[in-house]
N, C-alpha and C positions, 0 to 999 in steps of 0.2 A: 504494500500500500504506500503510495506516495502522498505528498502534501495535498494535491488537488483531489485525490480520491478520498482523503480524510475529510476535507471540506465538504465534498458532495455527500458523504455518508452522514456527517453531522447535520447538514441541512435537511436531509431526508428524515432522519430519526427525530429531530426536534421541531420540524415544521417551521424552520426559519429560512430566510432568503440566503442565497449563495453569498451575497455581500456581507450579511451579518455573520455567517459561519466563517467566512474568510477573516473578518475582523477578530473573531474569537480565537481562531487558530493562530493567527499572526501575533496577537497580543500574548498568548500563552508562550509561544516560541521565543518572542522577543524578550519577555520577562525572564525566561530560563537563561537565554544567552547573556543578558545583562548581569544576572546573579553570578554566573560563572566568571564573567569578565571581572567582577568586583572581588573575586576570590571566595565567594560562597559556594556551598554545594547545594544541589537541588535534590530533594528526596520526595518521591511519590510513593507513599505506602502501598504495598502490594504489587508495585510495578518494578521499582528500582531506584537507583540514585546516580546522579551525575556529579563529577568533580573534575577539576583541572589538575593534571600532573605536570610538574616542571622537570625538564630534563636538561642537564648541564651540557656545555659544549664538550666535544671530544674529537679526537683525531680518527677519521675513518679512512676507508680505502675505496677507490672507484673499482667496482668489480670487473669492468671491461679492460681497463688499462693497468690496474694495480697501483696507480698513482695515489699518494697520500692526499687526503682532502680534509680540511677543517670543517666540522659540522657545528653550526651555531647552536646555542641553547634555544630551547623551544618549550612552549606550553601546549599540551594536547588534551582534548577532552577524553574522559574515561567513564564508561558506563558499567555499573554493576547491577545485575538482575536481582530483584527481591525474591524472598523465599516463596511467596505466593505465586509469582510468575513462573518460577522454576517448577514448582509443583504442578501448576496448571499445564505446562508444556510436557510434563513427564507422566501424567496420569492417563 
């Protein structure tokens, strides 16, 4: 399911317009992104949690040429599935 399919499903299930469903989904996603950007973690009980992991710079190697490459530090999103979601998928 992609974002537009989620919007369509929300619109159909709640009998709201596509524009209203788009606003709801975009507001939800934007608030999650802003929380992560500010260093907070986002937890949705029964579904999972999102947080940002920070990775330091390191010396890597280009796999094609074998040449050494400096990899800059970076921040990446990390998702951990909640217990209820894991159980739901494995029952």
